N, C-alpha and C positions, 0 to 999 in steps of 0.2 A: 554468552551463548554464541556469539559470532565466531569466537576462535573455537568452540567445542563442536559447532556444526562443521566447520572447515576440516576440522581434525578427523572427525567421523566420517564426513563424506570420502575423504582420502582413502580411508581403510576399506569402505564398502564398494567403492567404485569398481574395483575388479571383479565383484559379484554382479555387475550391470545394476547397482542400486544407486539413485542420485538423491541427494539432501540438499535442498536448498531452502532460503528463506524469503518469503514474500513481506516486504514492508510497505504496507498501504499508507496512503495518505488520506486526504479527505474523499470519502466516497459517500455518495447521497443516500444513505441509509436511514431507515427509522431511528437507530441510535444516534446518528449523527445530527438529525433534525430535532431530537429531544435534547441533546446537548446544547444545540443553537438556541432552542426556546428558553432553556435554563439561564445560559449566558445573558441572552436578552433581558430577562426578568432581573437578574443580578446587577445589569449595568443600565437598568431603567431604559431601555431602548427597545425598538420593534424589533420583531424577528426578522423582518424583511432586511433591516438595517445591519443586524448582526451576520445574516447570511451574506450579504453583498460585501462586507469586509472580510469575511473569511475566504470568500471566494476570490476577492481581490488579491489575496497573498499566494494563488496558485497561478503560475505562469500560464498554464493553459487557459485560464479565464473561466475554469467551470469545474465542477466536482466530477470525480469518476462515478460510473454507474456501478451498481451491485453486479449487472451482467458481465461488464468489462473485468471485474475482479474474478469472476468464475472462469472467464475466458482466459486470463492469465493462468489461473491455476490449472486449469485443464491442459493448457499448452505445456507447463512444466512437467505434467504427468504423460505427455504424449512421446512417441517414438522420435519425433523431430527434436525434441529437447535432451535427447539422451545422452549429449555430450556435455550438458550444463550440470556442474555440481559443485558443491561447496560455495555457492553465490548468495549474495544478499541482493535481492532486486527489488531497489526501491520505486514504487510504482505511486507517484504522487503529482504527476501532472506539471513537474518542475518546480515545486514549492521549496523543496530543500535547497538552500542557497549555497551550498559547498559541493565538494566533490566527495563521491563515496567509493 
């Protein structure tokens, strides 16, 4: 998918079309909370323990908010981001340990 998006993005950029991937990490959504509850049940731990463990893996020390995700998306759709194309934007609070 990454290669496909990069290739298509280069083809359509001359038409003032940008294509990028948002790669979200842990955002504090109802789905994330539901998954955390399921993990807690499987691991016979409390929700709070599993949540704290997951949060400790994020360099920022917190989960992203749904509003932040919407703002990232809105920025990429804005005129100010018109020169960003064919990119994979990892928005995970520093959780991914490598370079991307």
